[in-house]
C-alpha positions in Angstrom: 0.1 -6.4 -33.7 -0.9 -9.6 -35.4 -2.0 -11.3 -32.3 -4.7 -8.7 -31.5 -8.1 -8.1 -33.0 -8.8 -5.4 -34.8 -11.1 -4.2 -32.3 -8.4 -4.2 -29.9 -6.0 -2.4 -32.3 -8.8 0.5 -32.9 -9.1 0.8 -28.9 -5.3 1.3 -28.4 -5.0 3.7 -31.2 -7.5 5.9 -29.6 -6.1 5.6 -26.2 -2.7 6.5 -27.7 -4.0 9.8 -29.4 -6.4 10.8 -26.7 -3.9 10.5 -23.7 -5.7 7.7 -21.9 -3.3 4.8 -23.1 -3.3 2.8 -19.9 -7.1 3.2 -19.0 -8.2 2.4 -22.3 -6.4 -0.8 -22.6 -7.5 -1.9 -19.7 -10.7 -1.6 -20.5 -10.0 -3.4 -23.7 -8.2 -6.3 -21.5 -11.8 -6.8 -19.6 -14.2 -7.0 -22.7 -11.7 -9.3 -24.3 -11.7 -11.4 -20.8 -15.2 -11.4 -20.9 -15.5 -12.3 -23.9 -12.9 -15.7 -23.7 -15.0 -16.6 -20.5 -18.1 -16.4 -22.5 -16.6 -18.8 -25.1 -15.2 -21.0 -22.5 -18.0 -21.5 -20.4 -20.1 -22.6 -23.7 -17.3 -24.9 -24.2 -17.1 -26.8 -21.1 -21.7 -26.9 -21.4 -20.9 -29.0 -24.3 -17.6 -31.0 -23.4 -19.0 -32.0 -19.5 -21.6 -33.6 -21.3 -20.0 -35.6 -23.8 -17.8 -36.7 -21.2 -19.9 -38.6 -19.5 -21.8 -39.6 -22.2 -18.4 -41.3 -23.3 -17.9 -42.6 -19.9 -21.3 -44.3 -19.8 -20.8 -46.3 -23.3 -17.6 -47.4 -22.2 -18.5 -48.8 -18.6 -21.7 -50.3 -20.6 -19.6 -51.8 -23.4 -17.3 -53.5 -20.3 -20.6 -54.6 -18.6 -22.2 -56.4 -21.6 -18.8 -57.8 -22.3 -18.2 -59.3 -18.8 -21.7 -60.6 -18.7 -21.8 -62.4 -22.1 -18.4 -63.9 -21.0 -20.3 -65.1 -17.9 -23.2 -66.4 -20.0 -20.8 -68.3 -22.0 -19.0 -69.7 -19.4 -22.1 -70.9 -17.7 -23.4 -72.5 -21.3 -20.0 -74.4 -21.2 -20.3 -75.5 -17.3 -23.5 -77.3 -18.3 
C-alpha cells in the first residue's frame, strides 16, 4: 500500500472494519480524483501562458533576425 496516501489507507481500513469497503473506496477515489483535477488545472493555468510567451519570444527572435539580415543586405547593395 505504499502507492496510497495515508488518508486513503485510513479510509479503506475504516471501510473494511465497518463492512462498507466498496462505497468508501468509491468515495476515496472521488476525493483523490478531485485533488488531481485541481492540481492539473493549476498546472495548465501556468503552462498555457508560459508556452505562449515562449513561442512569442521565438517568433520575435526570428523576425528580428530576418529584419537585421535584410537591412545588412540592403546596406551592401548601396
